[in-house]
Each structure stands twice: as structure tokens, then as C-alpha cells.
N, C-alpha and C positions, 0 to 999 in steps of 0.2 A: 469292913473287912470283906473281901471277895470270897465266893464259895470255893474257888480253886485252891485256897490255902488251908481249908479244913481237912482234917484227917479223921478216920474212924475213932470213936471213943471220946470225941470232944463235943461239947454242947453249943459252943459259940457264945456262951454266957461269960462276960468279962469276970463275973464273980466266981466262976468255976475254977478251982485250982489247976485243973488240967489245961486250962487255956491261959494260965499265968505265964510269967517269964520262962518257966521251964516246961510249959505245956506243949500240946500237939500243934497248935496253930503256929507258934513261934518256930518250932522244929521244922514244920513243913515249909515255912517261909524261907528258913535258912537253906533247906535242901533245894528249893526252887531257885534260889539265887546262885547256888554254886554248882548245880547239875550241869554236866556237859552232854546230856542226852545219851545217844548211842555209844559215845566214847567212854561212858562210866563203866567201871568194873563192878558188877552186881554181886550180891551175896551168892554163894554156891548153889543153894536150892533154886534161886531165881534165874540161874544161868543155863541157857540151852546146852544139851550134851555136846552138840557139834562144836560149840565155842570152847567148852572145857577140854575137848580132845585136840583142838587145833594146834596147841603148842607142842604136842607130841609128834606132829608131822603127818598125822593121818590125812588131813586135808591137803597137805603139800604134795603128797605122792599120788593123788588121784590122776588117772589118765585123762586126756583132753576129752571133755564132754561127759565125764563121769559124774555121778550124783552120789552124795553121801546120805545114807539113811540113818538118822539119829537113833532109831530103834535098834540098829545092829551094833551100836557102840556100847561096850561095857565100861561105863564111867565109874571111876573110883569115888565112892561116897564116904566122906569122913564123918565119923560119929562125934569126934571131939570138936571143940570150938576152934575156929580160925579167926584171924583178925585182918581187916583191910585197912591199910594206912596209906597216906599220901607222902610221896617224896617229891618235893617241888610244888608249884613251879618256881618258888623263890629259893630253892636249895642251891648253895654256891657250887656244888659239884655236879649239877645236871647240865653244865655247859650251855647255859641259856635258860629261857623260861619253859623248860620241859617239865611236865607233871607225870610222874609214874604212880599208878595205883597198884599196890602190892598186896597180895593175900599171903599172910604169914601163918605158919604153924610153928610157934615158938620163934626161932631165928631163921627158919628155913623158908625160902620163897617158893610158894606153890604156883601162883599165877601172877602175871604182870600185864598191865595195860598202859601203854603210853597215851597220854592225853595231850593233844597239840592245839595250836591255834591262838596262843596268848600273844604272839608277836605278829599276827597277820597284818600285812600292809597292802595287799592287793597289787603286788608289783606286776603280775602278768596282765591284769586289766589296765593298769596304768600304762604299760608298754604299748597297748593298743591305742592310746590317746596321745602318744608322743611320736614324733617323726623318727625315721631311722637315724638321723643325725643326733637326735637327743637320746636315743635308746640306751646307749652305753652308760649314760649317767644314772640310769634307772637300775639296770641289771647289776652294775658294779657293787650295789649295796646288799645284794642277796647273801652270798657267802662272804661275810666281811673279813674272813681270814684269808681268802684268796680272790680278791676283787679282780685282779688282772685276768684270771681264768674265766670269770663271768663275762668280762668284756670281750675276750677272745672268741668264745663260742657264739656270742651274739653277732660279732663282726663276721665270722666265717659263714654263718647262716645267711646274713645279708648279702655278702659277696657271692655266695652260691646263686642267689636269686638274680643278682646283677650280672653274673657271668663275667666278672672282671678278674684279671690276673695280676697278682701283686708283684712288685719289684722284689728281687731276691733279698735285698737288705731288710726290707720290711718283714719278710718271713723270718729271717734269722734274729732280728731284734725281738720279735714276738716270742721265739723259742727261748732266748736269753732271759727275758722278763718272766716268762711262765715258769721256768725252772728255778729262778731266784724266788719266785712266789711259793713254789713247792717247798723249798728249803725253809722259808719263813714260816709257812703253815706247820710243817712238821716240827720245827723248833718250838713253836707255840704249844703244840701237843705235848712234846717232851716236857716242857715246863709245867703245864697244868696237870698232866698225868703224874708227874713227880709229886706235885703238891697233893693230889688226890690220894696218893699212897703214903703221904707223910714225909716226903723229901723236900724240905724247904730250900735246900741247896740247889736242887735241880730246877726249881722255879726261878731262882735268881740267875743261874747260868743260862737257861733257855731264853729268858728275856734279854739277857746281855748280848747273846749272839744274834738274836732276831733284830735287835736295834741297829746292828750294822747294815742289815739288808734294807730296813725301812729308811735308814739315812740315805742309802743309794737311791731308793725309789723316790725320795723327796728331791734329790738332786736331779734325777732324770725326768720326773713327771710334775714336780711342784708340790706333790702331796704324799703323805705317808700311807694313805689308804683311800679307797673310792676315787681312783685316779682319773678316769675317763681318758686314759692314755692310748689304749688299743681301740681304734675306731674303724668303722667300715671304710676300706680303702688304704689301710696302713696303720701308722701310729701318729700321735699328735705332734711329735718333735723327734729330731735325731738324738742319738745318745750324746751326753755332755762330754766336753773335752776331758781327757784323762780317765775315761770310763774303764779302759783296760786295766789300769793300775788298781782302781777301786775294786773291780771284780776279782782280780787276783788276790788282793788282801782278804776279801771275804772268803774265797775258796780256801786259801791257806789256813786262815784262822779257824773257820768252822770245821774243816776236815780234821785238824789237830784236836779240836775240842770234842769231836764225836768219840775219839778214843778215850778221852777223859770221862765222858758219860758212860762209856762201856765199863771202865774201871769202877765208876761210882755206883752203877746200878746192876749191871748184868750178873755179876757174881755175888751180889749182896743177898744174904740168906732171907731176910724179911721180904725184899722185893721179889725173890723167886717164889716164896710161899704165897704171895698175893697175886701172882700172875700165872705160874705153871699149873696147868690143869684146871684153870678157872675160866668160865665162859667158853666152853668148847662148842664148836660148830662144825658139822660135817660138810664136805663139798656138795653133797646132794642137797642138803638143807639150804646152803648159801645160794646155790643155783636156782632152787625152787622159789626162793624169796627175791630173786633178781639182785642180790647183793653184789656190789662191785668194789673196786679199790682194795685197800689193805685187808678188809674183812674177807673178801673172796680169795685173795692171794694167800691169806694165812691158812686156808684149807688145802693148799697145794695146787690150785688152779692158776696157771700162768696167764691170766687175762689182763693185759695192759694195752689200752687203745693206742698208745704211742708205738707199740710193736705189732699188735694184731690187726689194727686198722689205721695205719699211719696217716697223719695229717701234717701240715706244714712241711718240714724237711726232716722229720725224725727218722725216716728210712735211710738217711745218709749218715746217721750217727751210730756210734758203737756204745752200747750200754746193756746192762743185764736187767731182766725182770726178776725181782726178789720174791720168792714164795716161801711159805711155811709148810708145816706138816700136820700139826694137831689142831689148828684153828682156835687156839686159846689166847688169853691176854698176852702171854709172853711172845707168841708168834707175831701178834699185831705190833707189839713194841719193837721186836727185832726187825720187822719189815720196814717200819718208818725210820728207824735209826739207819738202816742200810740204804734206804731210798735217798736220804740226805747225801750220802756218799756218792750214789749213782748220779744224782742231780748235779753235784759238783763236777763229776766226770763229764757230764753233758755240757755244762756251762763252759768248761775249759775248751772243749772242742768247738763250741759255737764262737767263743771269743777268738780263737785261733783262726777260724775260717770265715769270720764275718766279712761279707762282700761289700764293696763300695757301691755308691749309687743313691737313688732316691729312696726315701723312707716312706713314701706314700704314692698312690696311683696318680699319675698326671692326666687325669680325666676331669675336665672342667665341670662335667655334670655331677661328679661325686666329690671332688676335692676343692675346698675353697682356695682362693689365691693366697700367696704369702702375705703376711701382715705388712711388710715393707711396701708392697704394691698398692695397698689401700690408700696411702697418703699421696700416691703419684698418679693414680688412674681412677677416673670416675667409673669406668666399666668394671674395674676390679672391686670397687666399693659396692656397686650394685650387685655384682655376682656374689660377693661375701654376704651381703644383706639377704639375698634370696635363699642362699644355701642354709643360713641359720634361722630364717623365719619360716620359709615354706618347706625346706628340705628338698630331697631329690626323689623322683618317682622311681619305683621299683616294678619291674615287669610282673604280671600275674604269675602265680605259681605257688608251690608248696615244697618245703624242704625241711629235712631233719639233719642236724649236724651234731656230732658228739665228740668230746675231747676227754682226756684223762686228767681230772682235777685231783688235788691231794686226797679227796675223799672217795673218788671213783668216777663213774661215767656221768659227766655233766652234759646234758643234751639240750638243744634248743630247736623247737619246732616253730617255723614261721610260715604263715599263709599270707600272701600278698594279693590284693585286689587291684593292683595297678596304681594305687595312690602313694602318697609319701609317708603313710602310716601303715603298720601291719594290721591286717584284718583280724589275725589271731596270732597270739604268741603264747607258747607253753614251754616251761622249763622242766626238764627231767632232773630234779635235784637229787644227787646221791645221798645226801643226809636224810632226806625224806624216805627214800626207799630202804636204806640201810637200817633205819629205826625199827623196821619190822623184825629184825633179828633179835631185838632186846628181850622179848618174852622167852625165846628159846635159850638165849645165853644165860638168863637169870634163873630159869626153872631148876629147882632142886638145889640151888646154891644158898649161901648164907646172906642175910641182909647186909652184913659187913662187906661182902664182895660186890654189892650192887653199884657202889660208887666206882670201883675199879673197872667193872664191866662197861658201864655207861661211858666212862672215859675212853676205854679202848675202842668204842665205836666211833668216837670223835664226831658227834653231831654238831652242826651249826644251825641254830634254830631260825636264823634269818632265812636260810635256804629251805628249811622244812616248811615254814609257814608262808613265805613269799607273799 
């Protein structure tokens, strides 16, 4: 037995009862196996005052360059006993392998600490070992509820370094697929949030409508998720025959069903009690924590990158940015429900104005030849082989591109050293950043509301851990 497993009060003697199955050595061993280090939520007496005060916003409102003196903070010390429990990482309502450590006073949540890293796959480092041609197959797996958005931001960053101009049809196809992806993601949230609050009907309905979108994705890309459809230079293939009819059926059906969801949930007394005034967040706190997406907009801040920093051709479309007032669970629900309707509005405009032409750049250094040419031309075969084995070289430079994913600002930083692989790739995942709001949202609430609050944040752990 190694010394680092011993604790005070034990002798190390196997015959000593303190070192038996319930003794200190076994206890310390179990702690050593499960400890997440600095991520752990410590007992209150062992927690620095600055950390105890952090969830109240004292740290958030410091001026730039300001220093917090822990001695100046009046920390509330509780004489009665509190309890620290784990929620997750295998809890079905943490929306992935998220572990929350909660300090409870009875049923009231005093402190919360999210513990992450259980799904870590090193996708950013993997991206630096893959060519730009292969990169989309990697990033598409981060936020597995909106893979097309992941592919889009990576492709836009690569194209910014290449300084290529996409054909109009490729731009509009990307907008169509991105908005369908937003509808799919929000439907998934409607379904799981309904289940988290006890509505099994909403779970069934949400998956039912989402299935229509995934069926269209399979028809257009060949896969229901992790598509590798949006690629540097355009998209992998043109839209399938009859896509206009498929899209219109989706729009008509989902739009009509959103009003059914409205009737099922919005006025339902139990749903209102579980959402109204629960998990409040102020605009000041949301901005200080860099929250984006529905969380920020629920506080009344109209920040949507499609409108405030337009990309693709969103500046040519007519749509509204949905905002809330109170920053509570109900506002976040209302925003996502109405964003489904706004996305349908966008999809119909895109379908109506879809331009003809090429669906990818006709630059031989970036785009492989059509498959039909491979059987006819040795040059085309060689070109195809080189693009998919060696990739294409990207000029030296550094770029950051951001888009509005269903969860907020999804950013991609690429640094090129002139080779066919990124020198550095970093993803600004909105789920990761938005997770910072959980301790503020849960503070002072009931343990029964923890599931509803975590659901309202809509974290995807593949994007958090990357």
C-alpha cells in the first residue's frame, strides 16, 4: 500500500479496524479515484471566500484590472449542517455526461459546481492532424445535435484563409440546411425539456417532427447526422430532386405543430410553475459570463449573429430576433419555440429565392473533379487522389469566424502555417461558455428545479468537452 493513500488516524496495520473495509485507507483510495482536483466542490470551511462569493456576481462586476481582496468580503457562514451531493455524470436529465456537485441546505441549493471532462475526445488536437479536406468529418461530431453548424463554421474559417468566393447557390444551400438544423435542434430540446418536466407527450411529439427533418437530411447528404456535407469550397452535393416539396411539407407540418405545443405546454399550470420565475438571470450577469444564444436573448439582449454580424446571405432575409424579459426558464422556452417559427420563415424565403448554378467552387486546387470524370480521365483520377490524400495548401494566416448555432455563438479559430493541415484549431463552443451560468441559475432554488434549469441551458457535452 503506498503512503499517499494513508490518512490521519490510521496505523497502516491490516489488523487495525480503522484500516479495514470501512477504514481510512479505503476511504482515501476511493477519494483519490474519484477526485476531479480543482473542479471538485469542497466543504464550505475549506472553500476560499472569493469562490463562495463568486456566484453572487461580486467577481463578475469587477472593473478591468480590478483585484478582489477576500478579506473585504463578508461571507455568510452557516452554523447548521449542509450536504454536498452529486447529480450525474450518469443522470438522464443532465443532457450528457455532466456532473453537478450541489451543496444543499435541506432542499435549497446553496452552491453548484459543474464538473466536466467525461466525454473529452481531443477534437481540437485531432483537427491539427487532419487536412482541411478531412476537417469537416472531425468537427461535425462536436455538437451532435447541430452537426451542420459545426461543418459550416469550420468551412467558413478555411475559406477566409483561402480567400475564395462561393457561388451563390452554395451560400443559399448552406443557409437552408443550417436553418433546418436549427429547427431539428430546437425540436429535440422541446422533446427532452418536456420529458424533464414530466410531459411524456411532448417527448413523443418532438421526436416525431424532428424525424421529418432528419429524413430530409438523409435524402440530401446520405446521413441523418455527422454529415460531412458542408465542406470548404461549398457543399458535397446539390440538393436532391423534389427538395422544394420536401421542405414545404416540413415547414407546413412543423409550423402547425408549434401551435399544438403552445396549447399543450404554454398555459399548462404545472408547466408554468416549473418555469416562471425559475432560473432567473440578469442581462448584466449574462453579458459578464459571455453567455450567448437563447440564454442571453432571454434577458432582453437582442444579440443574434445572423442579424448583428451577418454571414452567408442573412442580411438579405427578413426575420425577427426573439428576446425575453425575465431571463427565466419560461423565457428560454418561449424563445426556442418562436425561433422554430422564425427559422421556418427563413427556410421559405431561401427556398423561394434559391439561385441556380454551381454548388461548389470550381477551383481545381480546392474542389475535386466530378466522380464521373474519374472513370474517363487519368488526370482527373490523379487530381482526386491528391486532394483526398495530401489535401490542399492554405496560405499562412490566422482567422476567427463565428456563426449563430442553436445554442449561441459558435466560433472557429484557425491558424495556418502554409501547409495542408491547421497549425492550430480552437473552437468557441457555446455550450461550454453557457455552462458557467448554471451556478447562478441554481443558487437559492430547489433541488427539484435543478433538472428544469439544466435543461433550459441546453448543453451538449460533446461540444463542452470536445
